[in-house]
DRENGUVO-556486 format. One record per residue: residue number from 1; x, y, z of N, C-alpha, C, CB in turn. Coordinates in steps of 0.02 Angstrom, whole numbers, plus 50000, padded with zeros to 5 digits. Glycine has a CB too. Example, Ala and Ser with C-alpha at 12.3 -4.5 7.8 and 13.67 -1.06 7.14 Angstrom:
2
(pt 1,(50660,49716,50390),(50615,49775,50390),(50660,49835,50390),(50565,49776,50452))
(pt 2,(50642,49888,50354),(50684,49947,50357),(50645,50002,50394),(50704,49970,50286))
***
This chain:
56
(pt 1,(50042,49942,50000),(50000,50000,50000),(50045,50062,50000),(49952,50000,50061))
(pt 2,(50028,50111,49959),(50068,50172,49954),(50058,50216,50016),(50050,50210,49890))
(pt 3,(50102,50265,50024),(50095,50312,50080),(50027,50347,50077),(50152,50365,50078))
(pt 4,(50007,50367,50017),(49942,50402,50010),(49884,50356,50028),(49934,50428,49938))
(pt 5,(49886,50294,50007),(49833,50246,50023),(49830,50234,50099),(49845,50179,49986))
(pt 6,(49888,50228,50131),(49889,50218,50203),(49862,50280,50239),(49961,50204,50227))
(pt 7,(49880,50339,50215),(49856,50402,50244),(49780,50405,50238),(49888,50462,50208))
(pt 8,(49754,50391,50178),(49682,50396,50167),(49644,50343,50207),(49666,50388,50093))
(pt 9,(49671,50283,50214),(49639,50231,50254),(49636,50252,50327),(49677,50164,50247))
(pt 10,(49689,50282,50353),(49690,50305,50422),(49639,50361,50433),(49760,50329,50442))
(pt 11,(49635,50408,50386),(49586,50462,50390),(49515,50434,50391),(49595,50512,50332))
(pt 12,(49502,50387,50347),(49435,50357,50343),(49417,50322,50408),(49431,50308,50284))
(pt 13,(49465,50284,50437),(49452,50250,50501),(49435,50300,50556),(49513,50208,50522))
(pt 14,(49474,50354,50560),(49461,50404,50612),(49394,50437,50601),(49517,50458,50612))
(pt 15,(49377,50452,50539),(49313,50483,50522),(49255,50438,50545),(49308,50496,50445))
(pt 16,(49259,50374,50528),(49206,50327,50547),(49204,50316,50622),(49216,50261,50511))
(pt 17,(49261,50318,50655),(49263,50310,50728),(49228,50367,50765),(49334,50304,50752))
(pt 18,(49221,50424,50732),(49184,50480,50761),(49109,50472,50750),(49208,50546,50732))
(pt 19,(49090,50420,50715),(49019,50408,50702),(48993,50446,50643),(48979,50424,50762))
(pt 20,(49037,50470,50602),(49017,50509,50543),(49002,50462,50485),(49071,50559,50523))
(pt 21,(48961,50486,50439),(48939,50447,50382),(48997,50427,50336),(48887,50485,50343))
(pt 22,(48997,50365,50315),(49049,50342,50269),(49044,50379,50202),(49042,50266,50258))
(pt 23,(48985,50401,50185),(48976,50436,50121),(49007,50505,50121),(48903,50442,50106))
(pt 24,(49025,50532,50179),(49050,50601,50181),(49124,50606,50199),(49011,50640,50231))
(pt 25,(49158,50551,50212),(49226,50556,50237),(49274,50590,50188),(49253,50486,50252))
(pt 26,(49261,50584,50123),(49306,50615,50075),(49276,50676,50040),(49328,50564,50024))
(pt 27,(49218,50699,50064),(49185,50756,50032),(49191,50820,50074),(49112,50740,50021))
(pt 28,(49208,50815,50137),(49207,50873,50181),(49274,50911,50181),(49191,50850,50252))
(pt 29,(49328,50875,50179),(49395,50905,50182),(49436,50885,50121),(49431,50886,50247))
(pt 30,(49485,50926,50105),(49532,50911,50050),(49590,50870,50079),(49557,50976,50015))
(pt 31,(49580,50805,50084),(49630,50762,50115),(49695,50760,50075),(49603,50692,50124))
(pt 32,(49691,50769,50010),(49752,50772,49969),(49796,50831,49990),(49735,50776,49894))
(pt 33,(49764,50887,50004),(49801,50946,50028),(49835,50930,50094),(49754,51006,50036))
(pt 34,(49799,50900,50141),(49828,50882,50205),(49885,50831,50196),(49775,50853,50252))
(pt 35,(49877,50784,50151),(49929,50735,50138),(49993,50770,50114),(49906,50683,50085))
(pt 36,(49985,50818,50068),(50042,50855,50043),(50074,50898,50098),(50021,50899,49985))
(pt 37,(50032,50927,50141),(50058,50969,50195),(50096,50928,50247),(50001,51006,50229))
(pt 38,(50079,50864,50253),(50111,50819,50301),(50175,50788,50272),(50063,50764,50323))
(pt 39,(50199,50815,50218),(50260,50788,50189),(50250,50723,50153),(50311,50779,50242))
(pt 40,(50188,50710,50131),(50171,50649,50094),(50188,50586,50133),(50207,50649,50027))
(pt 41,(50174,50588,50198),(50188,50531,50242),(50123,50507,50275),(50240,50549,50295))
(pt 42,(50114,50442,50278),(50054,50414,50308),(50049,50429,50383),(50052,50339,50297))
(pt 43,(50107,50432,50416),(50105,50443,50488),(50081,50513,50508),(50173,50430,50517))
(pt 44,(50072,50556,50460),(50045,50623,50474),(49970,50625,50476),(50070,50671,50422))
(pt 45,(49936,50569,50467),(49863,50567,50464),(49830,50591,50528),(49840,50497,50448))
(pt 46,(49856,50572,50585),(49825,50593,50648),(49828,50668,50657),(49860,50558,50707))
(pt 47,(49885,50698,50643),(49891,50771,50649),(49847,50806,50597),(49964,50792,50641))
(pt 48,(49845,50780,50537),(49804,50809,50484),(49731,50806,50502),(49816,50773,50418))
(pt 49,(49710,50750,50531),(49641,50741,50551),(49622,50791,50605),(49628,50670,50574))
(pt 50,(49666,50799,50654),(49653,50847,50708),(49649,50918,50681),(49709,50843,50762))
(pt 51,(49693,50936,50635),(49691,51003,50604),(49626,51013,50566),(49751,51013,50557))
(pt 52,(49604,50963,50530),(49542,50969,50491),(49482,50979,50537),(49532,50906,50448))
(pt 53,(49481,50943,50593),(49425,50950,50639),(49424,51020,50670),(49428,50897,50694))
(pt 54,(49482,51049,50682),(49485,51117,50710),(49456,51168,50661),(49558,51135,50727))
(pt 55,(49460,51153,50597),(49435,51200,50546),(49359,51197,50538),(49468,51185,50479))
(pt 56,(49328,51146,50567),(49255,51139,50558),(49216,51191,50597),(49233,51071,50578))
***
């Protein structure tokens, strides 16, 4: 699995763990932007997710 795939899978898991709809996990935030901002590393998913939630 690529870094981007791992990043997106982690984001989706966190999104669903909050009880949010599976249909909206990739429609609310620009996860590609967050992936790029995290240095294109999967381990940045937790920080990216926290930043995205702060923007809501």
